[in-house]
FIFI-815326 format. One line per field, with one value per residue (C-alpha): residue number from 1; residue in one letter; z, x, y. Coordinates in steps of 0.05 Angstrom, whole numbers, plus 32768, in hexadecimal, padded with zeros to 4 digits. Each point is the difference from the previous one (the first is absolute). Example, Ala and Ser with C-alpha at 12.3 -4.5 7.8 and 13.67 -1.06 7.14 Angstrom:
num <- (1 | 2);
residu <- (A | S);
c3 <- (809C | 7FF3);
c1 <- (80F6 | 801B);
c2 <- (7FA6 | 8045);
//
This chain:
num <- (1 | 2 | 3 | 4 | 5 | 6 | 7 | 8 | 9 | 10 | 11 | 12 | 13 | 14 | 15 | 16 | 17 | 18 | 19 | 20 | 21 | 22 | 23 | 24 | 25 | 26 | 27 | 28 | 29 | 30 | 31 | 32 | 33 | 34 | 35 | 36 | 37 | 38 | 39 | 40 | 41 | 42 | 43 | 44 | 45 | 46 | 47 | 48 | 49 | 50 | 51 | 52 | 53 | 54 | 55 | 56 | 57 | 58 | 59 | 60 | 61 | 62 | 63 | 64 | 65 | 66 | 67 | 68 | 69 | 70 | 71 | 72 | 73 | 74 | 75 | 76 | 77 | 78 | 79 | 80 | 81 | 82 | 83 | 84 | 85);
residu <- (M | P | L | P | D | L | R | Q | T | E | A | E | K | R | A | L | W | L | K | E | Q | K | R | I | A | G | L | F | H | R | V | F | D | T | D | D | G | Q | Q | I | L | D | W | F | G | K | E | C | M | E | N | E | Q | T | F | V | P | E | H | D | D | L | T | H | F | N | E | G | K | R | S | L | I | L | R | I | R | A | V | L | K | A | K | I | E);
c3 <- (7F58 | 7FE1 | 7FF1 | 8035 | 7FFC | 7FF5 | 8038 | 803B | 8039 | 801D | 803A | 7FD3 | 7FCC | 8042 | 8015 | 7FB6 | 7FF5 | 8055 | 7FE7 | 7FC7 | 8035 | 8023 | 7FC6 | 7FEA | 8048 | 8003 | 7FBA | 801C | 8054 | 7FD5 | 7FCB | 8033 | 8046 | 7FEC | 7FF9 | 7FBC | 8006 | 8033 | 7FC9 | 7FCE | 8031 | 801B | 7FB5 | 7FE7 | 803A | 7FE3 | 7FB1 | 801C | 8029 | 8038 | 803C | 7FD8 | 7FD7 | 7FC5 | 7FEF | 7FCB | 7FF2 | 7FC9 | 7FE4 | 800B | 7FD7 | 801C | 8048 | 7FEC | 7FE4 | 8044 | 8027 | 7FCB | 8014 | 804D | 8004 | 7FE0 | 803A | 8030 | 7FE9 | 8005 | 8045 | 8015 | 7FF2 | 801D | 8045 | 7FF2 | 802C | 7FCE | 8027);
c1 <- (7F82 | 7FD4 | 7FBB | 7FC9 | 7FC8 | 7FC0 | 7FD9 | 8034 | 7FE3 | 8014 | 8023 | 8027 | 8017 | 8014 | 8022 | 8027 | 8011 | 801F | 802B | 801A | 8002 | 8039 | 8020 | 800C | 8019 | 8028 | 802C | 7FFA | 8027 | 802D | 8020 | 7FF4 | 8016 | 804A | 803F | 7FFA | 7FB1 | 7FFE | 803F | 7FB9 | 7FD2 | 801C | 801D | 7FBD | 7FE6 | 802F | 7FE5 | 7FBC | 8000 | 7FE3 | 8011 | 7FFC | 7FCC | 7FDE | 7FD7 | 8025 | 7FDF | 7FD9 | 8014 | 7FC0 | 801D | 8044 | 7FDB | 7FDA | 803D | 8028 | 7FD0 | 7FF2 | 804D | 7FFD | 7FCC | 802D | 8029 | 7FC1 | 7FE1 | 8048 | 7FF9 | 7FC3 | 8004 | 8043 | 7FD4 | 7FCA | 7FE1 | 7FE2 | 7FE6);
c2 <- (7ED3 | 7FDC | 801E | 8008 | 7FC9 | 801D | 7FD0 | 8009 | 801E | 8043 | 7FDC | 7FD4 | 8040 | 8023 | 7FC2 | 8002 | 8043 | 7FF9 | 7FCE | 801D | 8041 | 7FDA | 7FED | 803C | 8026 | 7FC2 | 8016 | 8044 | 7FEA | 7FCE | 8034 | 8038 | 7FE5 | 8001 | 8038 | 8009 | 7FF9 | 802E | 8037 | 7FFD | 8019 | 8033 | 8015 | 7FFA | 802F | 803B | 7FE7 | 8002 | 8046 | 7FD3 | 802F | 803D | 802D | 7FEF | 8042 | 8021 | 8046 | 8010 | 7FBE | 7FD6 | 7FC4 | 8003 | 8000 | 7FB5 | 7FF0 | 8007 | 7FE5 | 7FBD | 7FF2 | 8006 | 7FDE | 7FC0 | 8007 | 800F | 7FB6 | 7FDC | 8012 | 7FF0 | 7FB7 | 7FF7 | 8026 | 7FD0 | 7FC2 | 7FDD | 7FBB);
//
């Protein structure tokens, strides 16, 4: 993505941002809207503790690490679910 032009209006910046979001969402769908992509998502879900407790008593560092992993799969799912218009 090119560097922003400082002379752009907020509306122009928003339009460029939206165009980029649509492009990225399209890439996500092209990859994950397949049988193989679904299998990868399922694997990510397990590896990233999507539906598991991430808290590790007395180990803040592990809890933060687990939450970081979990946030990745949640972000991927959010991009796939979002309707960008």
